[in-house]
N, C-alpha and C positions, 0 to 999 in steps of 0.2 A: 504494500500500500504506500502510495506517495503521501507523505505528511507535509506540513508547512516547512519542515526542516530537512527531511531526508526520506529515503525509502526504507520502510521497515518490512521484515519478512512476515509472511502471513501468520506464522505461529506466534510471533510477538503481538501482532494485532489481535489475534484470538484471545490471548491472555489479557490484553488490555481491556477487552470488552467485558471480562468477568470481574474487574477490580472494583472493590467496595471500600478499600482502605489502602492508603499509601503512607508508608513511614519513611521519614527523611532523617538523615544525619544533618548536622548544621555546618560545622567547620569543613570547608572544602566543597560544600554543596550550595548552601545559601550564601556563603562567603567564599573568598578565594583561598581560604585556609590560613591566612596570616592573622595574627593576633597583635594588635597594637596596644602597648602598655604605656601609660603616661607616668610622669614623675611622681604623681600622687597615688599610684597604684591602680588608677582607673583602666578599664579594659574597653577597647573600641573595636568594632567590626563594621564593615560596610555591607548593607543588604541591598539588593537590586529591587527597585519598586515594581518592576514588571513581574518578578517572582511573587510578590505580595498579591498582585491582581490575580495571578494564576491560582494561588492557594484559595483565595476567596471564591473564585469561579468554580472550583471543584466542590466546595461546600454547597454552593447554590444548586448543583445537580445531584447532591446527596452522597458524594464520595467523602468518606471520613479522612482526615489528615492527622498524622501523628508526628511528633518530633521525639526522636530517641537519640540522645547525645551523651557522650562520655564526660564532657565538661559541664559545669553548672555556672550560669551567670544570669544576673538580673536582666541584662539587656536582651538576652534570648527570650526570657520569660515575657518581658514587656513587648517585644516585637511580635512574638507568636500570639500572645493574648490579644494584641491590637488587630491581628488578622482573624481572630475568632477561633483559633486552633484550640480544641478542647483537650487533646491528649498530648501533654508535654511531659516527657521523662528526661530529667537531667541528672548528671553525675552517675550515669549508668555504666556499670562494669560489665554486665551481662545483657547485651542487647537482644539476644535470642529469647531469654527468659522474659524480658519486658514485652516483647512482641507476642509471645505465647499468652501472657496474661491479658494483653489487649485484645487478641483474637477471641479468647474465651469470654471476655466482658462484652464484646460486640456480637458474639455468636457467629463468627466468621470461620471459614475453612481456608486452608493455606492457598488454594488457587484463587481466592478472592483478595489476596494481599500482594501488594508490590512494595519494594523497598529500594531506597536510593542511597548509596554510600560511595565513598572515595578511598577509604584506607582500611587496613587490616581489622580494626575493631568492628567494622560494619559487616563483616562476613557472617557474624552470628545472626544478624537480621535476615540475611539471604537464606539461611537454612530453614527459616520459617515463612518464606515468601514464595509465591508462585511465579513471580516475575522480579528479576534482580536487575537493577539499573546502576550504572556508574557514569561519571562525568568524563569528558574528553581527556582531562588531565589526572584521572584517577590512577592509583597505584596499579602497575601491571598485573600483580597477582589478584587484585580485586576485580579488575576488568575481565580476567579469565573466568571468573565466577558468574559473569553477567550475560544476559541474553540481549541487552541493549546498552550501548555506550552512546551518550549524547554527542551531538556536534559541538555544543557549547561547553566551555570550561566551567568549573565551579565558581560561583559568584558572578558569572557573566551571562546569566540568563538560562542556565541549564535547567533550573526548576521550572521556569516558564515553558521551555521546550517540552518537558514532560507533561505539564498541566495542559498545554495547548493540544498536545497529541491525544491525551485522554479525552478532552472535550471533543476533538475531531472524531475519534472512534465512537464516542457516545452520541454523535450527531448534534452536538451543542456548540460547536465552535463559533457560530454566528449568533447564538441566542443569548449570550451573557453580556450585559452592559452595566455592571455594578461599578461602584467607586473603588479606586485603588488606594492603597496606603503605602 
């Protein structure tokens, strides 16, 4: 299938049509993976506004969004809460366990779950997902575990590429016109 960004194999498109939940890592996915630390100990990250619009759009069509990240920070909590994300797991050492718990809570099967990561700690999520996605600049060993590698790099619209493609597969790409954040 030709998407807005690339051509995806039919098996990936078929998996996308079943997705009810997508779980994202943060660093290297929503951001470029760099962490900026100020002299006063403050932490800064840059988030792409287009990714935010994509997250809100998925929620409009009933796809659940989760954040499962190894680091814990107030700015991630604030950003994801502003986007209406209900499932935020931070400081997580065992991402597979976190995703199992979330699947049970939502009553979902593995084939209804996608996950997106860029580095070795994210492979745990992949074991509990029917579709595994990495960014163009993801670690090579992570990319080997994935059925889909985005055209965009982390922090440069990769989340939006995934959300737009999900909207397209679900026949909603032209039907969402909500406000972005």
